[in-house]
N, CA, C and O of each residue as an XYZ file, in Angstrom:
716
protein
N      48.045     10.970      5.951
C      46.758     11.398      6.475
C      45.777     11.775      5.372
O      44.603     11.417      5.463
N      46.216     12.488      4.331
C      45.279     12.838      3.266
C      44.687     11.600      2.585
O      43.520     11.617      2.193
N      45.477     10.519      2.438
C      44.936      9.297      1.823
C      43.844      8.681      2.689
O      42.864      8.145      2.171
N      44.010      8.754      3.999
C      42.997      8.234      4.915
C      41.708      9.037      4.802
O      40.616      8.470      4.854
N      41.825     10.332      4.652
C      40.646     11.189      4.487
C      39.951     10.853      3.178
O      38.726     10.736      3.140
N      40.728     10.696      2.089
C      40.150     10.343      0.788
C      39.426      8.997      0.867
O      38.323      8.849      0.342
N      40.044      8.034      1.517
C      39.426      6.719      1.672
C      38.133      6.834      2.475
O      37.136      6.205      2.123
N      38.132      7.619      3.536
C      36.927      7.814      4.344
C      35.813      8.438      3.516
O      34.657      8.022      3.602
N      36.162      9.425      2.722
C      35.157     10.085      1.867
C      34.578      9.091      0.870
O      33.366      9.065      0.661
N      35.415      8.282      0.259
C      34.951      7.275     -0.693
C      34.026      6.274      0.002
O      32.970      5.936     -0.532
N      34.411      5.802      1.179
C      33.574      4.846      1.909
C      32.238      5.457      2.310
O      31.195      4.811      2.219
N      32.283      6.710      2.755
C      31.028      7.389      3.113
C      30.147      7.499      1.882
O      28.946      7.235      1.939
N      30.759      7.898      0.752
C      29.990      8.022     -0.487
C      29.372      6.687     -0.875
O      28.189      6.623     -1.209
N      30.153      5.638     -0.833
C      29.628      4.316     -1.199
C      28.562      3.856     -0.218
O      27.568      3.250     -0.618
N      28.760      4.136      1.052
C      27.759      3.771      2.045
C      26.451      4.503      1.807
O      25.375      3.915      1.912
N      26.546      5.792      1.484
C      25.330      6.559      1.192
C      24.674      6.046     -0.077
O      23.448      5.971     -0.161
N      25.484      5.692     -1.062
C      24.927      5.175     -2.314
C      24.156      3.884     -2.060
O      23.041      3.720     -2.556
N      24.738      2.972     -1.297
C      24.053      1.720     -0.983
C      22.758      1.990     -0.214
O      21.734      1.364     -0.489
N      22.797      2.916      0.746
C      21.610      3.249      1.531
C      20.524      3.820      0.625
O      19.358      3.443      0.736
N      20.904      4.727     -0.268
C      19.940      5.336     -1.187
C      19.348      4.273     -2.099
O      18.140      4.251     -2.331
N      20.187      3.403     -2.608
C      19.709      2.353     -3.501
C      18.746      1.417     -2.765
O      17.718      1.026     -3.317
N      19.075      1.061     -1.535
C      18.201      0.185     -0.748
C      16.852      0.859     -0.505
O      15.807      0.229     -0.672
N      16.866      2.141     -0.110
C      15.610      2.856      0.133
C      14.799      2.958     -1.152
O      13.575      2.832     -1.117
N      15.451      3.181     -2.274
C      14.738      3.266     -3.553
C      14.101      1.924     -3.895
O      12.970      1.879     -4.381
N      14.819      0.832     -3.645
C      14.254     -0.493     -3.905
C      13.069     -0.761     -2.999
O      12.073     -1.334     -3.440
N      13.158     -0.347     -1.708
C      12.037     -0.532     -0.782
C      10.823      0.254     -1.239
O       9.691     -0.215     -1.120
N      11.058      1.453     -1.765
C       9.946      2.294     -2.212
C       9.228      1.674     -3.412
O       8.041      1.920     -3.625
N       9.949      0.871     -4.192
C       9.346      0.248     -5.370
C       8.561     -1.010     -5.035
O       7.731     -1.443     -5.835
N       8.804     -1.607     -3.870
C       8.096     -2.822     -3.480
C       6.660     -2.490     -3.117
O       6.415     -1.502     -2.424
N       5.704     -3.293     -3.571
C       4.324     -3.036     -3.147
C       4.153     -3.348     -1.666
O       4.756     -4.290     -1.150
N       3.344     -2.567     -0.996
C       3.062     -2.784      0.419
C       2.212     -4.038      0.579
O       1.357     -4.306     -0.266
N       2.423     -4.811      1.639
C       1.557     -5.968      1.894
C       0.108     -5.545      2.139
O      -0.822     -6.305      1.866
N      -0.076     -4.327      2.655
C      -1.410     -3.760      2.891
C      -1.493     -2.467      2.081
O      -1.214     -1.387      2.601
N      -1.878     -2.579      0.805
C      -1.826     -1.405     -0.073
C      -2.793     -0.302      0.351
O      -3.812     -0.549      0.995
N      -2.438      0.911     -0.033
C      -3.255      2.071      0.239
C      -4.485      2.047     -0.665
O      -4.391      1.703     -1.843
N      -5.625      2.409     -0.114
C      -6.882      2.424     -0.862
C      -7.587      3.746     -0.567
O      -7.507      4.267      0.545
N      -8.274      4.281     -1.567
C      -9.077      5.488     -1.406
C     -10.464      5.194     -1.944
O     -10.608      4.732     -3.076
N     -11.501      5.462     -1.132
C     -12.880      5.316     -1.584
C     -13.546      6.685     -1.446
O     -13.271      7.436     -0.510
N     -14.427      6.991     -2.400
C     -15.061      8.303     -2.409
C     -16.559      8.184     -2.649
O     -17.052      7.190     -3.182
N     -17.258      9.225     -2.240
C     -18.698      9.328     -2.449
C     -19.009     10.792     -2.668
O     -18.506     11.652     -1.945
N     -19.840     11.083     -3.665
C     -20.271     12.462     -3.909
C     -21.782     12.491     -3.959
O     -22.417     11.697     -4.653
N     -22.348     13.429     -3.203
C     -23.787     13.667     -3.222
C     -23.981     15.174     -3.284
O     -23.634     15.887     -2.343
N     -24.533     15.659     -4.385
C     -24.696     17.082     -4.628
C     -23.363     17.793     -4.384
O     -22.384     17.509     -5.075
N     -23.307     18.710     -3.416
C     -22.066     19.459     -3.170
C     -21.173     18.828     -2.109
O     -20.121     19.380     -1.785
N     -21.571     17.681     -1.564
C     -20.808     17.056     -0.487
C     -19.993     15.889     -1.032
O     -20.496     15.040     -1.768
N     -18.740     15.876     -0.655
C     -17.789     14.849     -1.089
C     -17.207     14.201      0.165
O     -16.820     14.895      1.105
N     -17.146     12.866      0.175
C     -16.544     12.133      1.292
C     -15.435     11.250      0.718
O     -15.633     10.549     -0.274
N     -14.283     11.295      1.351
C     -13.142     10.481      0.914
C     -12.555      9.778      2.126
O     -12.330     10.403      3.162
N     -12.306      8.476      1.999
C     -11.643      7.705      3.053
C     -10.362      7.117      2.472
O     -10.377      6.477      1.420
N      -9.255      7.344      3.174
C      -7.950      6.826      2.781
C      -7.504      5.850      3.863
O      -7.425      6.208      5.038
N      -7.211      4.611      3.460
C      -6.860      3.583      4.455
C      -5.916      2.543      3.869
O      -5.859      2.342      2.656
N      -5.171      1.882      4.763
C      -4.348      0.739      4.388
C      -5.227     -0.502      4.399
O      -6.057     -0.666      5.294
N      -5.055     -1.371      3.418
C      -5.956     -2.511      3.220
C      -5.266     -3.832      3.576
O      -4.714     -4.491      2.694
N      -5.288     -4.228      4.861
C      -4.653     -5.494      5.243
C      -5.452     -6.690      4.719
O      -6.640     -6.575      4.419
N      -4.785     -7.827      4.617
C      -5.419     -9.061      4.152
C      -5.462    -10.094      5.277
O      -4.645    -10.076      6.197
N      -6.415    -10.972      5.177
C      -6.636    -12.013      6.182
C      -5.458    -12.990      6.240
O      -4.958    -13.285      7.325
N      -5.018    -13.483      5.107
C      -3.876    -14.398      4.994
C      -3.944    -15.571      5.973
O      -2.938    -15.934      6.584
N      -5.138    -16.165      6.121
C      -5.288    -17.349      6.957
C      -5.357    -17.070      8.451
O      -5.452    -18.002      9.250
N      -5.310    -15.814      8.834
C      -5.303    -15.464     10.258
C      -6.728    -15.347     10.797
O      -7.664    -15.055     10.053
N      -6.876    -15.578     12.096
C      -8.126    -15.312     12.788
C      -8.102    -13.826     13.132
O      -7.244    -13.382     13.895
N      -9.034    -13.055     12.577
C      -8.949    -11.597     12.662
C      -9.488    -11.050     13.987
O      -8.712    -10.636     14.848
N     -10.818    -11.049     14.151
C     -11.430    -10.376     15.292
C     -11.383    -11.249     16.541
O     -11.790    -12.411     16.530
N     -10.879    -10.659     17.603
C     -10.698    -11.378     18.857
C      -9.326    -12.006     18.975
O      -8.966    -12.504     20.041
N      -8.542    -11.992     17.886
C      -7.206    -12.584     17.888
C      -6.200    -11.542     17.373
O      -5.546    -10.862     18.164
N      -6.083    -11.422     16.039
C      -5.189    -10.414     15.469
C      -5.595     -9.022     15.964
O      -4.746     -8.208     16.330
N      -6.890     -8.768     15.968
C      -7.436     -7.518     16.517
C      -8.231     -7.860     17.764
O      -9.385     -8.277     17.664
N      -7.641     -7.693     18.926
C      -8.350     -8.039     20.168
C      -9.607     -7.187     20.345
O      -9.625     -6.001     20.016
N     -10.639     -7.810     20.865
C     -11.856     -7.067     21.166
C     -11.564     -6.030     22.236
O     -10.741     -6.245     23.126
N     -12.256     -4.896     22.131
C     -12.165     -3.866     23.156
C     -10.957     -2.949     23.065
O     -10.755     -2.117     23.950
N     -10.133     -3.081     22.000
C      -8.954     -2.225     21.857
C      -9.092     -1.320     20.635
O      -9.664     -1.710     19.617
N      -8.558     -0.105     20.756
C      -8.614      0.860     19.661
C      -7.800      0.339     18.482
O      -6.669     -0.120     18.635
N      -8.414      0.424     17.293
C      -7.781     -0.041     16.047
C      -7.719      1.118     15.059
O      -8.614      1.963     15.030
N      -6.685      1.156     14.266
C      -6.492      2.206     13.261
C      -7.478      2.089     12.098
O      -7.503      2.951     11.220
N      -8.289      1.031     12.084
C      -9.303      0.768     11.054
C      -8.640      0.567      9.696
O      -9.025      1.185      8.703
N      -7.661     -0.287      9.671
C      -6.910     -0.599      8.462
C      -5.508     -0.988      8.860
O      -5.291     -1.582      9.916
N      -4.555     -0.649      8.008
C      -3.148     -0.967      8.274
C      -2.292      0.273      8.022
O      -2.730      1.238      7.395
N      -1.078      0.219      8.522
C      -0.092      1.282      8.322
C      -0.558      2.576      8.976
O      -0.848      2.590     10.172
N      -0.636      3.679      8.200
C      -1.105      4.947      8.750
C      -2.560      4.791      9.185
O      -3.305      3.995      8.613
N      -2.956      5.553     10.197
C      -4.347      5.521     10.658
C      -5.260      6.014      9.534
O      -4.899      6.918      8.780
N      -6.428      5.417      9.434
C      -7.408      5.753      8.413
C      -7.891      7.186      8.598
O      -8.121      7.633      9.722
N      -8.042      7.902      7.487
C      -8.538      9.273      7.544
C      -9.772      9.427      6.668
O      -9.856      8.850      5.584
N     -10.729     10.216      7.153
C     -11.952     10.512      6.425
C     -12.047     12.023      6.260
O     -11.877     12.777      7.218
N     -12.321     12.455      5.032
C     -12.499     13.867      4.722
C     -13.933     14.082      4.265
O     -14.448     13.334      3.435
N     -14.572     15.104      4.810
C     -15.957     15.441      4.486
C     -15.989     16.920      4.099
O     -15.459     17.761      4.826
N     -16.615     17.246      2.945
C     -16.629     18.638      2.492
C     -17.917     19.386      2.826
O     -18.004     20.593      2.604
N     -18.912     18.684      3.354
C     -20.171     19.320      3.734
C     -20.693     18.703      5.010
O     -20.207     17.657      5.440
N     -21.681     19.341      5.625
C     -22.274     18.798      6.842
C     -22.992     17.484      6.534
O     -23.758     17.396      5.575
N     -22.737     16.470      7.353
C     -23.428     15.184      7.236
C     -23.793     14.703      8.636
O     -23.338     15.245      9.643
N     -24.622     13.676      8.665
C     -24.822     12.917      9.892
C     -24.249     11.536      9.626
O     -24.612     10.877      8.652
N     -23.359     11.110     10.493
C     -22.734      9.794     10.401
C     -23.194      9.019     11.619
O     -22.874      9.378     12.752
N     -23.949      7.949     11.382
C     -24.492      7.186     12.497
C     -25.391      8.032     13.381
O     -25.485      7.792     14.585
N     -26.058      9.033     12.787
C     -26.956      9.903     13.535
C     -26.271     11.073     14.228
O     -26.935     11.845     14.919
N     -24.954     11.225     14.059
C     -24.191     12.283     14.722
C     -23.717     13.308     13.699
O     -23.153     12.956     12.663
N     -23.950     14.569     14.003
C     -23.563     15.640     13.091
C     -22.047     15.734     12.978
O     -21.329     15.775     13.977
N     -21.577     15.766     11.725
C     -20.149     15.894     11.427
C     -19.974     17.138     10.566
O     -20.623     17.278      9.530
N     -19.104     18.031     10.992
C     -18.803     19.254     10.254
C     -17.751     18.952      9.176
O     -17.017     17.971      9.289
N     -17.677     19.782      8.144
C     -16.643     19.585      7.126
C     -15.244     19.570      7.753
O     -14.955     20.336      8.672
N     -14.391     18.694      7.246
C     -13.022     18.602      7.750
C     -12.449     17.225      7.496
O     -13.093     16.372      6.885
N     -11.241     17.018      7.967
C     -10.571     15.715      7.874
C     -10.360     15.206      9.294
O      -9.936     15.944     10.182
N     -10.665     13.933      9.482
C     -10.602     13.304     10.799
C      -9.901     11.956     10.681
O      -9.888     11.351      9.609
N      -9.324     11.493     11.768
C      -8.811     10.130     11.832
C      -9.970      9.240     12.263
O     -10.701      9.561     13.199
N     -10.128      8.108     11.560
C     -11.202      7.162     11.858
C     -10.621      5.978     12.609
O      -9.914      5.147     12.039
N     -10.930      5.915     13.901
C     -10.548      4.781     14.728
C     -11.796      3.961     15.016
O     -12.910      4.480     14.937
N     -11.625      2.700     15.346
C     -12.736      1.847     15.764
C     -12.279      0.987     16.939
O     -11.087      0.762     17.147
N     -13.261      0.519     17.693
C     -13.003     -0.464     18.742
C     -13.917     -1.649     18.433
O     -15.106     -1.603     18.747
N     -13.380     -2.711     17.820
C     -14.207     -3.875     17.497
C     -14.613     -4.652     18.750
O     -13.817     -4.834     19.672
N     -15.848     -5.097     18.761
C     -16.388     -6.010     19.767
C     -17.308     -6.986     19.052
O     -17.696     -6.742     17.909
N     -17.663     -8.080     19.701
C     -18.504     -9.096     19.062
C     -19.857     -8.550     18.647
O     -20.316     -8.828     17.539
N     -20.507     -7.779     19.509
C     -21.877     -7.322     19.262
C     -21.951     -5.990     18.518
O     -22.994     -5.664     17.951
N     -20.881     -5.225     18.510
C     -20.884     -3.925     17.846
C     -19.516     -3.283     17.916
O     -18.655     -3.699     18.691
N     -19.330     -2.272     17.103
C     -18.075     -1.537     17.095
C     -18.317     -0.129     17.594
O     -19.365      0.463     17.336
N     -17.344      0.400     18.307
C     -17.345      1.817     18.640
C     -16.637      2.529     17.499
O     -15.512      2.183     17.139
N     -17.301      3.521     16.939
C     -16.762      4.319     15.840
C     -16.284      5.633     16.434
O     -17.010      6.278     17.190
N     -15.062      6.033     16.095
C     -14.455      7.237     16.664
C     -13.907      8.108     15.535
O     -13.149      7.635     14.688
N     -14.297      9.374     15.531
C     -13.635     10.364     14.675
C     -12.811     11.230     15.606
O     -13.318     11.760     16.595
N     -11.526     11.370     15.278
C     -10.563     12.039     16.133
C      -9.923     13.171     15.337
O      -9.733     13.045     14.127
N      -9.593     14.263     15.994
C      -9.072     15.444     15.288
C      -7.568     15.405     15.015
O      -7.067     16.249     14.271
N      -6.832     14.450     15.593
C      -5.381     14.400     15.379
C      -5.075     13.615     14.111
O      -5.421     12.439     14.001
N      -4.430     14.266     13.165
C      -4.134     13.660     11.861
C      -2.682     13.202     11.786
O      -1.862     13.547     12.637
N      -2.378     12.411     10.743
C      -1.003     12.011     10.465
C      -0.448     10.973     11.411
O       0.760     10.932     11.642
N      -1.303     10.136     11.962
C      -0.838      9.138     12.927
C      -0.460      7.833     12.236
O      -1.021      7.475     11.201
N       0.497      7.135     12.827
C       0.850      5.787     12.390
C       0.167      4.833     13.360
O       0.455      4.834     14.556
N      -0.741      4.021     12.831
C      -1.455      3.096     13.703
C      -2.300      3.841     14.718
O      -2.751      4.962     14.477
N      -2.508      3.192     15.866
C      -3.277      3.804     16.957
C      -2.401      3.943     18.199
O      -2.909      4.076     19.312
N      -1.098      3.913     18.004
C      -0.175      3.897     19.133
C      -0.245      5.159     19.977
O      -0.053      5.103     21.191
N      -0.520      6.299     19.346
C      -0.577      7.565     20.074
C      -1.997      8.115     20.139
O      -2.190      9.319     20.306
N      -2.990      7.237     20.007
C      -4.387      7.666     20.059
C      -4.652      8.406     21.364
O      -4.277      7.948     22.444
N      -5.311      9.570     21.243
C      -5.626     10.400     22.403
C      -7.132     10.642     22.416
O      -7.642     11.400     21.590
N      -7.845     10.011     23.336
C      -9.302     10.114     23.397
C      -9.780     11.542     23.687
O     -10.935     11.869     23.415
N      -8.910     12.391     24.233
C      -9.279     13.786     24.508
C      -9.504     14.559     23.207
O     -10.115     15.627     23.221
N      -9.015     14.028     22.084
C      -9.167     14.690     20.796
C     -10.305     14.091     19.964
O     -10.435     14.395     18.778
N     -11.129     13.238     20.589
C     -12.284     12.661     19.882
C     -13.288     13.761     19.553
O     -13.603     14.605     20.391
N     -13.777     13.734     18.335
C     -14.808     14.663     17.883
C     -16.176     14.035     18.110
O     -17.121     14.711     18.517
N     -16.272     12.741     17.845
C     -17.508     11.993     18.060
C     -17.152     10.540     18.303
O     -16.141     10.034     17.816
N     -18.018      9.878     19.078
C     -17.833      8.454     19.393
C     -19.233      7.869     19.515
O     -20.062      8.383     20.265
N     -19.501      6.770     18.762
C     -20.816      6.142     18.809
C     -20.699      4.663     18.489
O     -19.653      4.199     18.035
N     -21.768      3.928     18.723
C     -21.791      2.486     18.487
C     -22.429      2.170     17.132
O     -23.359      2.850     16.701
N     -21.922      1.142     16.475
C     -22.472      0.655     15.207
C     -22.631     -0.857     15.307
O     -21.770     -1.538     15.864
N     -23.739     -1.388     14.765
C     -23.975     -2.833     14.863
C     -23.062     -3.635     13.942
O     -22.566     -3.136     12.932
N     -22.857     -4.890     14.324
C     -22.056     -5.838     13.548
C     -22.980     -6.920     13.022
O     -23.895     -7.365     13.715
N     -22.732     -7.339     11.790
C     -23.442     -8.492     11.252
C     -22.414     -9.462     10.666
O     -21.255     -9.109     10.452
N     -22.864    -10.681     10.416
C     -21.992    -11.712      9.850
C     -22.363    -11.907      8.386
O     -23.540    -11.879      8.026
N     -21.350    -12.104      7.544
C     -21.579    -12.309      6.118
C     -21.348    -13.774      5.754
O     -20.616    -14.492      6.436
N     -21.973    -14.194      4.686
C     -21.708    -15.533      4.151
C     -20.343    -15.549      3.474
O     -19.592    -16.519      3.574
N     -20.045    -14.470      2.796
C     -18.796    -14.341      2.058
C     -17.657    -13.978      3.000
O     -17.845    -13.213      3.946
N     -16.469    -14.531      2.739
C     -15.267    -14.162      3.477
C     -14.569    -13.051      2.689
O     -14.254    -13.218      1.511
N     -14.336    -11.937      3.341
C     -13.605    -10.832      2.721
C     -12.137    -10.978      3.086
O     -11.753    -10.754      4.234
N     -11.320    -11.353      2.117
C      -9.882    -11.541      2.321
C      -9.206    -10.214      2.689
O      -8.513    -10.147      3.704
N      -9.393     -9.159      1.888
C      -8.829     -7.870      2.313
C      -9.859     -7.083      3.112
O     -11.060     -7.188      2.864
N      -9.385     -6.296      4.069
C     -10.265     -5.354      4.755
C     -10.784     -4.392      3.701
O     -10.010     -3.853      2.911
N     -12.095     -4.177      3.685
C     -12.729     -3.409      2.622
C     -13.649     -2.354      3.211
O     -14.461     -2.644      4.089
N     -13.514     -1.123      2.721
C     -14.441     -0.050      3.041
C     -15.118      0.357      1.742
O     -14.459      0.580      0.727
N     -16.448      0.453      1.787
C     -17.224      0.850      0.608
C     -18.314      1.826      1.029
O     -18.684      1.900      2.201
N     -18.818      2.568      0.055
C     -20.024      3.364      0.237
C     -21.127      2.711     -0.567
O     -20.907      2.298     -1.705
N     -22.310      2.615      0.014
C     -23.486      2.155     -0.707
C     -24.442      3.336     -0.757
O     -25.019      3.732      0.256
N     -24.601      3.897     -1.964
C     -25.415      5.099     -2.107
C     -26.887      4.740     -2.255
O     -27.247      3.819     -2.988
N     -27.723      5.480     -1.552
C     -29.176      5.360     -1.625
C     -29.692      6.606     -2.348
O     -28.898      7.381     -2.880
N     -31.017      6.806     -2.372
C     -31.596      7.959     -3.068
C     -31.053      9.284     -2.513
O     -30.476     10.066     -3.268
N     -31.225      9.551     -1.219
C     -30.754     10.797     -0.626
C     -29.913     10.547      0.625
O     -29.776     11.418      1.483
N     -29.364      9.364      0.708
C     -28.512      8.998      1.840
C     -27.492      7.978      1.337
O     -27.396      7.710      0.140
N     -26.743      7.424      2.267
C     -25.753      6.407      1.897
C     -25.426      5.596      3.148
O     -25.896      5.897      4.245
N     -24.620      4.575      2.958
C     -24.099      3.797      4.080
C     -22.601      3.630      3.894
O     -22.118      3.388      2.788
N     -21.892      3.760      4.973
C     -20.472      3.451      5.020
C     -20.388      2.017      5.521
O     -20.868      1.705      6.610
N     -19.772      1.140      4.719
C     -19.724     -0.283      5.054
C     -18.265     -0.714      5.177
O     -17.447     -0.448      4.297
N     -17.953     -1.391      6.296
C     -16.617     -1.950      6.521
C     -16.759     -3.459      6.651
O     -17.587     -3.949      7.418
N     -15.931     -4.206      5.881
C     -16.019     -5.664      5.869
C     -14.625     -6.274      5.941
O     -13.687     -5.824      5.283
N     -14.524     -7.318      6.764
C     -13.288     -8.100      6.802
C     -13.628     -9.457      7.383
O     -14.397     -9.560      8.339
N     -13.047    -10.506      6.797
C     -13.341    -11.872      7.181
C     -14.835    -12.086      6.950
O     -15.287    -11.957      5.812
N     -15.606    -12.402      7.961
C     -17.063    -12.546      7.820
C     -17.810    -11.461      8.596
O     -18.992    -11.610      8.908
N     -17.118    -10.388      8.896
C     -17.684     -9.310      9.696
C     -18.056     -8.128      8.802
O     -17.314     -7.764      7.891
N     -19.221     -7.536      9.081
C     -19.702     -6.377      8.333
C     -20.262     -5.358      9.326
O     -21.074     -5.695     10.188
N     -19.819     -4.117      9.191
C     -20.312     -3.005      9.998
C     -20.867     -1.971      9.037
O     -20.200     -1.568      8.085
N     -22.105     -1.544      9.299
C     -22.774     -0.581      8.425
C     -23.141      0.658      9.226
O     -23.734      0.564     10.301
N     -22.783      1.820      8.689
C     -23.041      3.095      9.357
C     -23.841      3.988      8.394
O     -23.372      4.285      7.295
N     -25.034      4.413      8.798
C     -25.830      5.281      7.926
C     -25.224      6.682      7.799
O     -24.663      7.223      8.751
N     -25.352      7.247      6.605
C     -24.902      8.617      6.314
C     -26.115      9.395      5.826
O     -26.824      8.950      4.923
N     -26.349     10.552      6.422
C     -27.404     11.464      5.962
C     -26.731     12.746      5.500
O     -25.840     13.266      6.171
N     -27.166     13.257      4.340
C     -26.612     14.509      3.818
C     -27.477     15.656      4.294
O     -28.705     15.565      4.264
N     -26.844     16.743      4.735
C     -27.566     17.891      5.288
C     -27.795     18.942      4.208
O     -28.388     19.986      4.478
């Protein structure tokens, strides 16, 4: 019996070692949709967006991979999060300092932009509209250039900025006003 126990312990140890090694190897592999952080600073206000950056990879994006009219995590992997350190207006709506989950609902003519108070979500699987802080519409335009990776950028103006989201030939622009 003691030999059987010793053998079991050895097998458990080896099994754990293989599991640890596999997880370590997975952690070293780059994600197909890498994490991206974009920032903007205006006077004392800082805005940071953290999102997964999926790629087109020959797929038809809007209306196919991302069905129209459905809540999207606005990127890949974990739901996109936006942190604001000062009062701003986003798309004409007052936003208080804090961190929010940024969801969107893509449609052909415009996107619904949603800031939600529930953080740490994977995708939009557990999205709860009761926790929405703000919800508004933003116009869509078409670009000449094809954006292979989903891209979020800030375009800074003199005393304002724009939050721009681009993927495939789609561009959504949201005005930002600093308070």
